VORO-518469 format. One record per residue (C-alpha): x, z, y; residue number from 0; residue in one letter. Coordinates in nm, 3 decimals. Layout:
N
(kolnu (X,Z,Y),NUM,A) ...
//
This chain:
389
(kolnu (3.301,6.138,5.141),0,X) (kolnu (3.562,5.901,5.345),1,X) (kolnu (3.402,5.735,5.674),2,X) (kolnu (3.524,5.638,6.014),3,X) (kolnu (3.411,5.760,6.358),4,X) (kolnu (3.417,5.623,6.675),5,X) (kolnu (3.415,5.826,6.954),6,X) (kolnu (3.227,6.109,6.734),7,X) (kolnu (3.025,5.888,6.626),8,X) (kolnu (3.005,5.758,6.225),9,X) (kolnu (2.998,5.403,6.163),10,X) (kolnu (2.990,5.210,5.886),11,X) (kolnu (3.329,4.988,5.818),12,X) (kolnu (3.235,4.614,5.764),13,X) (kolnu (3.532,4.408,5.753),14,X) (kolnu (3.796,4.237,5.505),15,X) (kolnu (4.169,4.286,5.386),16,X) (kolnu (4.416,4.112,5.547),17,X) (kolnu (4.691,3.918,5.391),18,X) (kolnu (4.984,3.733,5.529),19,X) (kolnu (4.877,3.438,5.665),20,X) (kolnu (5.199,3.253,5.492),21,X) (kolnu (5.463,3.300,5.235),22,X) (kolnu (5.744,3.221,5.504),23,X) (kolnu (5.761,3.392,5.789),24,X) (kolnu (5.943,3.131,5.983),25,X) (kolnu (5.584,2.928,5.985),26,X) (kolnu (5.396,3.179,6.116),27,X) (kolnu (5.148,3.050,6.367),28,X) (kolnu (5.102,3.341,6.702),29,X) (kolnu (4.742,3.128,6.769),30,X) (kolnu (4.642,3.106,6.386),31,X) (kolnu (4.676,3.464,6.394),32,X) (kolnu (4.467,3.511,6.725),33,X) (kolnu (4.187,3.293,6.567),34,X) (kolnu (4.162,3.431,6.273),35,X) (kolnu (4.075,3.805,6.427),36,X) (kolnu (3.816,3.650,6.626),37,X) (kolnu (3.688,3.474,6.337),38,X) (kolnu (3.654,3.817,6.188),39,X) (kolnu (3.462,3.943,6.472),40,X) (kolnu (3.234,3.670,6.509),41,X) (kolnu (3.104,3.770,6.153),42,X) (kolnu (3.081,4.096,6.237),43,X) (kolnu (3.343,4.262,6.085),44,X) (kolnu (3.478,4.593,6.315),45,X) (kolnu (3.731,4.675,6.023),46,X) (kolnu (4.054,4.474,5.902),47,X) (kolnu (4.295,4.695,5.599),48,X) (kolnu (4.594,4.549,5.636),49,X) (kolnu (4.702,4.483,5.246),50,X) (kolnu (5.032,4.708,5.093),51,X) (kolnu (5.131,4.381,4.897),52,X) (kolnu (5.212,4.173,5.197),53,X) (kolnu (5.401,4.263,5.499),54,X) (kolnu (5.390,4.411,5.873),55,X) (kolnu (5.231,4.153,6.048),56,X) (kolnu (5.322,3.995,6.385),57,X) (kolnu (5.271,4.166,6.725),58,X) (kolnu (4.979,3.952,6.853),59,X) (kolnu (4.791,4.042,6.541),60,X) (kolnu (4.751,4.394,6.633),61,X) (kolnu (4.719,4.287,7.010),62,X) (kolnu (4.446,4.081,6.920),63,X) (kolnu (4.231,4.414,6.720),64,X) (kolnu (4.336,4.588,7.044),65,X) (kolnu (4.172,4.345,7.276),66,X) (kolnu (3.868,4.265,7.059),67,X) (kolnu (3.793,4.661,6.928),68,X) (kolnu (3.897,4.621,6.561),69,X) (kolnu (3.974,4.927,6.355),70,X) (kolnu (4.264,4.880,6.176),71,X) (kolnu (4.316,5.073,5.803),72,X) (kolnu (4.715,5.007,5.747),73,X) (kolnu (4.886,5.037,5.409),74,X) (kolnu (5.254,5.070,5.402),75,X) (kolnu (5.427,4.795,5.250),76,X) (kolnu (5.436,4.930,4.884),77,X) (kolnu (5.255,4.798,4.587),78,X) (kolnu (5.336,5.052,4.249),79,X) (kolnu (5.376,4.750,4.026),80,X) (kolnu (5.498,4.502,4.267),81,X) (kolnu (5.728,4.724,4.489),82,X) (kolnu (5.769,5.025,4.493),83,X) (kolnu (5.974,5.298,4.712),84,X) (kolnu (6.300,5.479,4.722),85,X) (kolnu (6.405,5.768,4.878),86,X) (kolnu (6.686,5.604,5.059),87,X) (kolnu (6.806,5.579,5.421),88,X) (kolnu (6.733,5.243,5.452),89,X) (kolnu (6.352,5.293,5.369),90,X) (kolnu (6.330,5.621,5.574),91,X) (kolnu (6.485,5.396,5.881),92,X) (kolnu (6.209,5.114,5.799),93,X) (kolnu (5.891,5.361,5.809),94,X) (kolnu (6.001,5.482,6.101),95,X) (kolnu (6.075,5.188,6.279),96,X) (kolnu (5.720,5.007,6.207),97,X) (kolnu (5.567,5.328,6.290),98,X) (kolnu (5.738,5.341,6.660),99,X) (kolnu (5.684,4.963,6.620),100,X) (kolnu (5.297,5.000,6.613),101,X) (kolnu (5.178,5.324,6.691),102,X) (kolnu (5.063,5.208,7.073),103,X) (kolnu (4.786,4.970,6.904),104,X) (kolnu (4.497,5.187,6.955),105,X) (kolnu (4.307,4.994,6.718),106,X) (kolnu (4.532,5.153,6.427),107,X) (kolnu (4.310,5.393,6.294),108,X) (kolnu (4.490,5.536,5.985),109,X) (kolnu (4.829,5.499,5.762),110,X) (kolnu (4.816,5.514,5.382),111,X) (kolnu (5.076,5.507,5.161),112,X) (kolnu (5.014,5.208,4.952),113,X) (kolnu (4.798,4.969,4.790),114,X) (kolnu (4.649,5.090,4.464),115,X) (kolnu (4.963,5.335,4.343),116,X) (kolnu (4.729,5.641,4.258),117,X) (kolnu (4.908,5.921,4.362),118,X) (kolnu (4.976,6.221,4.148),119,X) (kolnu (5.236,6.499,4.276),120,X) (kolnu (5.500,6.601,4.056),121,X) (kolnu (5.515,6.220,3.858),122,X) (kolnu (5.676,5.929,3.974),123,X) (kolnu (5.403,5.820,4.262),124,X) (kolnu (5.421,6.182,4.404),125,X) (kolnu (5.726,5.987,4.626),126,X) (kolnu (5.426,5.834,4.835),127,X) (kolnu (5.300,6.122,4.955),128,X) (kolnu (5.641,6.356,4.947),129,X) (kolnu (5.824,6.099,5.106),130,X) (kolnu (5.667,5.774,5.260),131,X) (kolnu (5.343,5.961,5.426),132,X) (kolnu (5.588,6.259,5.542),133,X) (kolnu (5.817,6.017,5.689),134,X) (kolnu (5.465,5.844,5.848),135,X) (kolnu (5.332,6.223,5.984),136,X) (kolnu (5.671,6.304,6.112),137,X) (kolnu (5.625,5.981,6.356),138,X) (kolnu (5.285,5.978,6.425),139,X) (kolnu (5.057,6.285,6.439),140,X) (kolnu (4.788,6.164,6.606),141,X) (kolnu (4.612,5.942,6.364),142,X) (kolnu (4.481,6.026,6.018),143,X) (kolnu (4.691,5.953,5.710),144,X) (kolnu (4.593,5.894,5.347),145,X) (kolnu (4.813,5.926,5.050),146,X) (kolnu (4.685,5.553,4.888),147,X) (kolnu (4.444,5.290,4.925),148,X) (kolnu (4.174,5.388,4.704),149,X) (kolnu (4.272,5.775,4.702),150,X) (kolnu (4.064,6.079,4.707),151,X) (kolnu (4.238,6.262,4.981),152,X) (kolnu (4.457,6.574,5.086),153,X) (kolnu (4.420,6.944,4.959),154,X) (kolnu (4.677,7.047,5.180),155,X) (kolnu (4.906,6.934,5.497),156,X) (kolnu (4.603,6.763,5.720),157,X) (kolnu (4.334,6.873,5.899),158,X) (kolnu (4.052,6.862,5.623),159,X) (kolnu (3.809,6.723,5.865),160,X) (kolnu (3.999,6.432,6.038),161,X) (kolnu (4.270,6.388,5.806),162,X) (kolnu (4.524,6.431,6.083),163,X) (kolnu (4.891,6.554,5.999),164,X) (kolnu (4.907,6.934,6.100),165,X) (kolnu (5.281,6.884,6.221),166,X) (kolnu (5.331,7.245,6.163),167,X) (kolnu (5.655,7.366,6.000),168,X) (kolnu (5.634,7.326,5.634),169,X) (kolnu (5.283,7.160,5.624),170,X) (kolnu (5.372,6.943,5.291),171,X) (kolnu (5.113,6.686,5.220),172,X) (kolnu (4.958,6.740,4.903),173,X) (kolnu (4.696,6.548,4.717),174,X) (kolnu (4.510,6.630,4.428),175,X) (kolnu (4.549,6.484,4.043),176,X) (kolnu (4.169,6.388,3.996),177,X) (kolnu (3.870,6.451,4.157),178,X) (kolnu (3.561,6.333,4.367),179,X) (kolnu (3.573,5.941,4.399),180,X) (kolnu (3.521,5.849,4.744),181,X) (kolnu (3.687,5.540,4.793),182,X) (kolnu (3.689,5.247,4.532),183,X) (kolnu (3.829,4.890,4.458),184,X) (kolnu (3.605,4.636,4.285),185,X) (kolnu (3.452,4.479,4.138),186,X) (kolnu (3.582,4.161,4.109),187,X) (kolnu (3.460,3.834,3.998),188,X) (kolnu (3.702,3.633,3.829),189,X) (kolnu (3.688,3.252,3.749),190,X) (kolnu (3.698,3.149,3.387),191,X) (kolnu (3.612,2.849,3.180),192,X) (kolnu (3.908,2.633,3.205),193,X) (kolnu (4.273,2.694,3.109),194,X) (kolnu (4.464,2.761,3.438),195,X) (kolnu (4.779,3.021,3.540),196,X) (kolnu (4.480,3.317,3.601),197,X) (kolnu (4.170,3.407,3.436),198,X) (kolnu (4.041,3.247,3.108),199,X) (kolnu (3.986,2.949,2.934),200,X) (kolnu (3.635,3.013,2.790),201,X) (kolnu (3.376,3.077,3.063),202,X) (kolnu (3.249,3.473,3.067),203,X) (kolnu (2.922,3.558,3.144),204,X) (kolnu (2.840,3.803,3.469),205,X) (kolnu (2.541,3.971,3.602),206,X) (kolnu (2.473,3.736,3.903),207,X) (kolnu (2.281,4.024,4.079),208,X) (kolnu (1.972,3.838,4.187),209,X) (kolnu (1.716,3.885,4.278),210,X) (kolnu (1.895,4.231,4.422),211,X) (kolnu (1.784,4.570,4.248),212,X) (kolnu (1.819,4.827,4.512),213,X) (kolnu (1.840,5.185,4.407),214,X) (kolnu (1.595,5.361,4.648),215,X) (kolnu (1.634,5.710,4.472),216,X) (kolnu (2.033,5.775,4.623),217,X) (kolnu (2.004,5.980,4.973),218,X) (kolnu (2.140,5.845,5.270),219,X) (kolnu (2.309,6.000,5.536),220,X) (kolnu (2.641,6.203,5.601),221,X) (kolnu (2.521,6.483,5.456),222,X) (kolnu (2.533,6.326,5.123),223,X) (kolnu (2.801,6.236,4.937),224,X) (kolnu (2.932,5.860,5.032),225,X) (kolnu (3.160,5.596,4.957),226,X) (kolnu (3.438,5.355,5.086),227,X) (kolnu (3.461,5.020,4.939),228,X) (kolnu (3.788,4.902,5.030),229,X) (kolnu (3.812,4.596,4.832),230,X) (kolnu (3.584,4.430,4.629),231,X) (kolnu (3.563,4.002,4.581),232,X) (kolnu (3.497,3.673,4.421),233,X) (kolnu (3.771,3.411,4.361),234,X) (kolnu (3.708,3.032,4.424),235,X) (kolnu (3.847,2.738,4.552),236,X) (kolnu (3.896,2.574,4.937),237,X) (kolnu (3.695,2.328,5.081),238,X) (kolnu (3.732,1.903,5.000),239,X) (kolnu (3.925,1.894,5.326),240,X) (kolnu (4.166,2.151,5.304),241,X) (kolnu (4.276,2.099,4.909),242,X) (kolnu (4.269,1.720,4.914),243,X) (kolnu (4.543,1.674,5.070),244,X) (kolnu (4.725,1.868,4.824),245,X) (kolnu (4.610,1.637,4.525),246,X) (kolnu (4.660,1.258,4.478),247,X) (kolnu (4.318,1.130,4.455),248,X) (kolnu (4.282,1.066,4.052),249,X) (kolnu (4.349,1.446,4.074),250,X) (kolnu (4.013,1.497,4.305),251,X) (kolnu (3.805,1.728,4.040),252,X) (kolnu (3.773,2.083,3.908),253,X) (kolnu (3.951,1.953,3.595),254,X) (kolnu (4.207,1.716,3.734),255,X) (kolnu (4.136,1.369,3.549),256,X) (kolnu (4.383,1.531,3.286),257,X) (kolnu (4.354,1.702,2.948),258,X) (kolnu (4.351,2.054,2.982),259,X) (kolnu (4.677,2.278,2.976),260,X) (kolnu (4.769,2.538,2.709),261,X) (kolnu (4.722,2.842,2.924),262,X) (kolnu (4.743,3.187,2.722),263,X) (kolnu (4.438,3.418,2.816),264,X) (kolnu (4.499,3.668,3.117),265,X) (kolnu (4.723,3.662,3.438),266,X) (kolnu (5.073,3.482,3.572),267,X) (kolnu (5.037,3.259,3.247),268,X) (kolnu (5.316,2.981,3.196),269,X) (kolnu (5.077,2.707,3.088),270,X) (kolnu (5.195,2.402,2.884),271,X) (kolnu (5.074,2.046,3.003),272,X) (kolnu (5.032,1.815,3.293),273,X) (kolnu (4.681,1.956,3.438),274,X) (kolnu (4.761,2.005,3.825),275,X) (kolnu (4.421,2.207,3.854),276,X) (kolnu (4.589,2.445,3.629),277,X) (kolnu (4.813,2.554,3.861),278,X) (kolnu (4.518,2.616,4.114),279,X) (kolnu (4.492,3.006,4.065),280,X) (kolnu (4.137,3.081,3.863),281,X) (kolnu (3.882,2.798,3.797),282,X) (kolnu (3.492,2.789,3.885),283,X) (kolnu (3.310,2.693,3.598),284,X) (kolnu (3.137,2.997,3.523),285,X) (kolnu (3.042,3.050,3.867),286,X) (kolnu (2.908,2.722,3.933),287,X) (kolnu (2.713,2.742,3.597),288,X) (kolnu (2.559,3.091,3.682),289,X) (kolnu (2.414,2.995,3.985),290,X) (kolnu (2.314,2.679,3.976),291,X) (kolnu (2.291,2.610,3.591),292,X) (kolnu (2.334,2.268,3.376),293,X) (kolnu (2.258,2.065,3.680),294,X) (kolnu (2.558,2.215,3.895),295,X) (kolnu (2.821,2.176,3.572),296,X) (kolnu (2.649,1.851,3.482),297,X) (kolnu (2.987,1.671,3.664),298,X) (kolnu (3.226,1.912,3.588),299,X) (kolnu (3.480,1.665,3.408),300,X) (kolnu (3.409,1.407,3.647),301,X) (kolnu (3.673,1.279,3.955),302,X) (kolnu (3.642,1.138,4.295),303,X) (kolnu (3.543,1.226,4.632),304,X) (kolnu (3.173,1.266,4.627),305,X) (kolnu (3.181,1.490,4.309),306,X) (kolnu (3.523,1.706,4.417),307,X) (kolnu (3.313,1.766,4.799),308,X) (kolnu (3.028,1.861,4.577),309,X) (kolnu (3.188,2.084,4.265),310,X) (kolnu (3.390,2.290,4.571),311,X) (kolnu (3.075,2.315,4.776),312,X) (kolnu (2.902,2.477,4.470),313,X) (kolnu (3.202,2.678,4.373),314,X) (kolnu (3.204,2.853,4.725),315,X) (kolnu (2.840,2.871,4.773),316,X) (kolnu (2.849,3.108,4.440),317,X) (kolnu (3.124,3.319,4.609),318,X) (kolnu (2.887,3.358,4.899),319,X) (kolnu (2.576,3.449,4.705),320,X) (kolnu (2.807,3.662,4.461),321,X) (kolnu (2.926,3.900,4.746),322,X) (kolnu (2.614,3.893,4.961),323,X) (kolnu (2.414,4.039,4.691),324,X) (kolnu (2.675,4.325,4.609),325,X) (kolnu (2.715,4.398,5.009),326,X) (kolnu (2.300,4.438,5.019),327,X) (kolnu (2.276,4.673,4.726),328,X) (kolnu (2.560,4.892,4.915),329,X) (kolnu (2.392,4.868,5.212),330,X) (kolnu (2.103,5.008,5.035),331,X) (kolnu (2.280,5.292,4.926),332,X) (kolnu (2.508,5.609,5.080),333,X) (kolnu (2.819,5.365,5.115),334,X) (kolnu (3.012,5.360,5.474),335,X) (kolnu (3.263,5.122,5.402),336,X) (kolnu (3.268,4.761,5.290),337,X) (kolnu (3.568,4.574,5.314),338,X) (kolnu (3.568,4.256,5.118),339,X) (kolnu (3.906,4.118,4.897),340,X) (kolnu (3.982,3.917,5.106),341,X) (kolnu (4.004,3.727,5.429),342,X) (kolnu (4.194,3.489,5.495),343,X) (kolnu (4.425,3.251,5.217),344,X) (kolnu (4.816,3.235,5.268),345,X) (kolnu (4.789,2.869,5.080),346,X) (kolnu (4.563,2.582,5.053),347,X) (kolnu (4.386,2.601,4.740),348,X) (kolnu (4.200,2.847,4.523),349,X) (kolnu (4.163,3.217,4.621),350,X) (kolnu (3.970,3.515,4.726),351,X) (kolnu (3.934,3.469,5.126),352,X) (kolnu (3.622,3.422,5.323),353,X) (kolnu (3.844,3.205,5.574),354,X) (kolnu (4.115,2.915,5.458),355,X) (kolnu (4.415,2.855,5.508),356,X) (kolnu (4.506,2.833,5.857),357,X) (kolnu (4.850,2.652,5.946),358,X) (kolnu (4.772,2.377,6.184),359,X) (kolnu (5.088,2.216,6.103),360,X) (kolnu (5.029,2.099,5.732),361,X) (kolnu (4.781,1.807,5.672),362,X) (kolnu (4.389,1.901,5.636),363,X) (kolnu (4.437,2.257,5.747),364,X) (kolnu (4.285,2.404,6.110),365,X) (kolnu (4.422,2.675,6.328),366,X) (kolnu (4.324,3.017,6.199),367,X) (kolnu (4.133,2.894,5.868),368,X) (kolnu (3.773,2.722,5.813),369,X) (kolnu (3.526,2.935,5.753),370,X) (kolnu (3.403,2.868,5.388),371,X) (kolnu (3.003,2.981,5.356),372,X) (kolnu (3.102,3.327,5.263),373,X) (kolnu (3.201,3.379,5.604),374,X) (kolnu (2.912,3.221,5.739),375,X) (kolnu (2.669,3.411,5.509),376,X) (kolnu (2.865,3.759,5.653),377,X) (kolnu (2.785,3.646,5.998),378,X) (kolnu (2.410,3.600,5.928),379,X) (kolnu (2.309,3.812,5.672),380,X) (kolnu (2.563,4.063,5.471),381,X) (kolnu (2.764,4.217,5.783),382,X) (kolnu (2.422,4.186,6.027),383,X) (kolnu (2.353,4.467,6.245),384,X) (kolnu (2.021,4.484,6.117),385,X) (kolnu (1.936,4.308,5.751),386,X) (kolnu (1.616,4.255,5.515),387,X) (kolnu (1.661,4.300,5.115),388,X) 
//
């Protein structure tokens, strides 16, 4: 299985995935990073993962994780379908620079090669083992190394118990092509029900997992098979306070007050039309309908301050209920890691975060980001030390 130990003690990792707080690095705010890590700790999180599709974060973020005792699971900044590595001197230098810059941080517990690259030796993704993580292991032998996120571990080149590099001459890192699943990504609940750049115009049903069904037949304990869930989540919108300042009042509504755009089914669609909400990531109709029924969606086509506030609040409540159900069901099994996708938002609109966009320089935003209902749920229920289900 896969799990973290602190001073020899096995722990359950409760946490989230960290994405960049800004699309443009020049707008990054140091205090916002401090507040965001504090928000994670306040919600009973003990582990944060630096996602490989983002960036190596500012020093202040790592400093705060050190100070507050947060465990950091750190991807190298590669994502196979978006930014894959090459065996160049420049990339070797970048990897070495970042490991040397960051390796003094006690919070960092594990380095891994990439986000969702499915490392297989003697294929194009073998480069993550025999180049990326080999360079990392040369620079830092004090920490665990991992092929990717998710992964199934190593067969050669590391201590099999701790996953630390052996460091001996010729200790090549090798990962198996297949094996027992010990780390997973998903499930992900996307919003559907209105044409948009992501998702589907038709509302698709899903399992609300209420009431929670617990598997009382799964044996629990470190001696049994366990799983680490390093990504799972539900996409929704942000609060009225965050989103309203990005829209003109006539568009204050989930359907934007205009005719729907024409959008191809799927992700990253190019929509045709003038509906501003089509550009706001995933819709939320199916989530509101699933948890609040006809009463929740009866005003779905309307606009206005009160209507939009209600729509957004129900949308975010649905996220909280859905994620909480999954976490509690997993806590009843032999799961030693639960990291939601994701902690924060990179923009003041729709997304997966439990905390909103946190740049106070922009209207409607608060430093470090407002908590969505999900973050309150994590603090009070999902990630509490003791919880009744």
